[in-house]
C-alpha positions as CSV (number, residue, x, y, z in Angstrom):
1,X,-1.0,103.8,123.9
2,X,-1.5,100.9,121.6
3,X,1.2,100.8,118.9
4,X,0.5,100.1,115.2
5,X,1.9,97.0,113.4
6,X,4.4,99.3,111.6
7,X,5.6,100.6,115.0
8,X,5.9,97.1,116.4
9,X,7.9,96.0,113.4
10,X,10.4,98.7,114.1
11,X,10.5,97.7,117.8
12,X,11.2,94.1,116.8
13,X,14.4,95.2,115.1
14,X,15.7,97.0,118.1
15,X,19.0,95.7,119.5
16,X,17.6,96.0,123.0
17,X,16.1,92.7,124.1
18,X,13.5,94.3,126.3
19,X,12.1,96.4,123.4
20,X,11.7,93.3,121.3
21,X,10.1,91.4,124.2
22,X,7.6,94.2,124.7
23,X,6.7,94.2,121.0
24,X,6.1,90.5,121.0
25,X,3.8,90.7,124.0
26,X,1.8,93.5,122.2
27,X,1.6,91.4,119.0
28,X,0.2,88.5,121.1
29,X,-2.7,90.8,122.2
30,X,-3.4,91.7,118.6
31,X,-4.0,88.1,117.8
32,X,-4.2,88.7,114.0
33,X,-2.9,86.7,111.1
34,X,-0.2,89.3,110.4
35,X,0.8,89.4,114.1
36,X,1.1,85.6,114.1
37,X,3.3,85.7,111.0
38,X,5.6,88.3,112.6
39,X,5.9,86.3,115.8
40,X,7.0,83.2,113.8
41,X,9.8,85.3,112.3
42,X,11.2,85.8,115.8
43,X,11.3,82.1,116.7
44,X,14.8,82.2,115.3
45,X,15.8,85.3,117.3
46,X,19.4,85.2,118.6
47,X,18.2,85.6,122.1
48,X,16.9,82.5,123.9
49,X,14.7,84.7,126.1
50,X,13.0,86.2,123.0
51,X,12.5,82.7,121.5
52,X,10.9,81.5,124.7
53,X,8.6,84.6,125.0
54,X,7.6,84.2,121.3
55,X,6.8,80.5,121.7
56,X,4.7,81.2,124.8
57,X,2.8,83.9,122.9
58,X,2.1,81.6,120.0
59,X,0.9,78.8,122.3
60,X,-1.4,81.3,124.1
61,X,-2.9,82.5,120.8
62,X,-3.3,78.9,119.6
63,X,-5.6,78.0,116.7
64,X,-5.2,76.3,113.3
65,X,-2.9,78.9,111.8
66,X,-0.4,78.6,114.6
67,X,-0.6,74.8,114.4
68,X,-0.1,74.7,110.6
69,X,2.9,77.1,110.7
70,X,4.5,75.3,113.6
71,X,4.2,71.9,111.8
72,X,5.9,73.4,108.7
73,X,8.8,74.5,110.9
74,X,9.4,71.0,112.1
75,X,11.1,70.3,108.8
76,X,13.4,73.3,109.2
77,X,17.2,72.6,108.7
78,X,17.8,74.7,111.9
79,X,17.8,72.5,115.0
80,X,16.9,75.3,117.3
81,X,13.9,76.2,115.2
82,X,12.8,72.6,115.0
83,X,13.0,72.2,118.7
84,X,11.0,75.3,119.6
85,X,8.4,74.4,116.9
86,X,8.0,70.9,118.4
87,X,7.5,72.4,121.8
88,X,4.8,74.7,120.4
89,X,3.1,71.8,118.6
90,X,3.1,69.7,121.8
91,X,1.7,72.5,123.8
92,X,-1.1,73.2,121.3
93,X,-2.4,69.7,121.8
94,X,-5.9,69.4,120.3
95,X,-5.4,72.2,117.7
96,X,-2.3,70.4,116.4
97,X,-4.0,67.0,116.3
98,X,-6.8,68.3,114.2
99,X,-4.3,69.5,111.6
100,X,-2.2,66.3,111.7
101,X,-5.2,64.0,111.2
102,X,-5.4,65.1,107.5
103,X,-1.9,63.7,106.8
104,X,-2.1,60.3,108.6
105,X,-3.1,58.5,105.4
106,X,-0.8,60.5,103.1
107,X,0.5,58.5,100.1
108,X,4.0,59.6,101.0
109,X,5.4,57.3,103.7
110,X,7.8,60.0,105.1
111,X,4.8,62.2,105.8
112,X,2.9,59.4,107.4
113,X,5.9,58.6,109.7
114,X,6.4,62.3,110.6
115,X,2.6,62.7,111.2
116,X,2.1,59.6,113.4
117,X,5.4,60.2,115.3
118,X,4.3,63.8,116.1
119,X,0.9,62.7,117.2
120,X,2.6,60.3,119.6
121,X,4.8,63.1,121.0
122,X,1.7,65.3,121.6
123,X,-0.2,62.5,123.3
124,X,2.8,61.7,125.5
125,X,3.4,65.4,126.4
126,X,-0.3,66.4,127.0
127,X,-1.6,63.0,128.1
128,X,-4.6,63.5,125.8
129,X,-7.4,61.0,125.3
130,X,-8.0,60.0,121.6
131,X,-11.3,60.5,119.9
132,X,-12.7,57.5,118.0
133,X,-11.6,58.8,114.6
134,X,-7.9,59.3,115.6
135,X,-7.9,56.0,117.5
136,X,-9.2,54.1,114.5
137,X,-6.7,55.9,112.2
138,X,-3.7,54.9,114.4
139,X,-4.9,51.3,114.7
140,X,-5.2,51.2,110.9
141,X,-1.6,52.4,110.6
142,X,-0.4,49.3,112.5
143,X,-0.9,47.5,109.2
144,X,0.9,50.2,107.2
145,X,3.0,48.9,104.3
146,X,5.9,50.8,105.8
147,X,7.0,49.2,109.0
148,X,8.4,52.5,110.3
149,X,4.9,53.9,110.2
150,X,3.5,50.8,112.0
151,X,6.2,51.2,114.7
152,X,5.4,54.8,115.5
153,X,1.7,54.0,115.5
154,X,2.3,51.4,118.1
155,X,4.3,53.9,120.2
156,X,1.4,56.5,119.9
157,X,-1.2,53.9,121.0
158,X,1.0,53.0,124.0
159,X,1.3,56.7,125.0
160,X,-2.5,57.0,124.7
161,X,-3.0,54.0,127.0
162,X,-5.8,52.8,124.8
163,X,-7.2,49.4,126.0
164,X,-9.2,49.3,122.7
165,X,-6.0,49.0,120.8
166,X,-4.8,45.8,122.5
167,X,-6.4,43.3,120.1
168,X,-4.9,45.0,117.1
169,X,-1.5,45.3,118.8
170,X,-1.6,41.5,119.5
171,X,-2.6,40.8,115.9
172,X,0.5,42.5,114.5
173,X,2.8,40.8,117.0
174,X,1.8,37.4,115.5
175,X,1.2,38.4,111.9
176,X,3.3,37.0,109.1
177,X,5.1,40.2,108.8
178,X,7.6,39.6,111.6
179,X,9.5,42.8,112.1
180,X,11.7,42.6,115.2
181,X,11.5,46.4,115.7
182,X,7.7,46.4,115.3
183,X,7.3,43.6,117.8
184,X,9.5,45.4,120.3
185,X,7.5,48.6,119.9
186,X,4.2,46.7,120.4
187,X,5.5,45.0,123.6
188,X,6.6,48.5,124.9
189,X,3.2,49.9,123.9
190,X,1.4,47.2,125.8
191,X,3.5,47.9,128.9
192,X,2.7,51.6,128.7
193,X,-1.0,50.9,128.4
194,X,-0.5,49.1,131.7
195,X,-4.0,47.9,132.3
196,X,-5.0,44.4,133.6
197,X,-5.9,43.5,130.0
198,X,-2.6,44.7,128.7
199,X,-0.7,42.7,131.4
200,X,-2.7,39.6,130.5
201,X,-1.8,40.1,126.8
202,X,1.9,40.5,127.6
203,X,1.9,37.3,129.7
204,X,0.2,35.4,127.0
205,X,2.6,36.3,124.2
206,X,4.0,33.2,122.5
207,X,7.7,33.4,122.4
208,X,7.7,31.2,119.3
209,X,6.5,34.1,117.1
210,X,8.9,36.6,118.7
211,X,12.3,37.6,117.5
212,X,15.2,37.2,119.9
213,X,15.3,41.0,120.5
214,X,11.5,41.0,121.2
215,X,11.9,38.2,123.7
216,X,14.5,40.3,125.5
217,X,12.0,43.2,125.6
218,X,9.3,40.8,126.8
219,X,11.5,39.5,129.7
220,X,12.3,43.1,130.7
221,X,8.6,44.1,130.8
222,X,7.7,40.9,132.8
223,X,10.4,41.9,135.4
224,X,8.7,45.3,135.7
225,X,11.5,47.2,134.0
226,X,10.5,50.5,132.5
227,X,11.2,50.8,128.7
């Protein structure tokens, strides 16, 4: 017999782990806005098993609501909650990316950093190809006024293995804004792209425009070391 939301709420408070687990699986099948909200309340359950089952249920439900609520939890003060939320976001893939796109040009630099960094983690985890809109947005962030945003944008483009990003990556290696950290991230990004064009670009880098730290990274990449 299918239980009502009220009955499932009671079951979710049961001290027995198995009762809570069964209630979570039933909520997953309901796939309603209220059910999703109740599931999110149990991502901080004291039981690791319950947290895992809840996260799996939310990933299976998917959709924009799950993506939005998971992204909000990434700013939680609770480490356990942040970690499980990040895992959900990474597993959601396309749904999460569609939500994140809206914040990539936020006037608040911390939001841009968080957004681009999370996009990079999703791409790395799911090995997703970028659509033209997101590719263009990440390339544009290479010129962000905040060098930390530019750095995580380079990382994301490297994870995406986008050949089309190579000219822009090279541009910001040799630009007047010589940030050692950005140069290092760009060299790593080119090595992760790993194509013939990327290798040619790496070999052609002019050491005169690189910081000492970036030269060390360059030498490591040329030796085939994984960064």
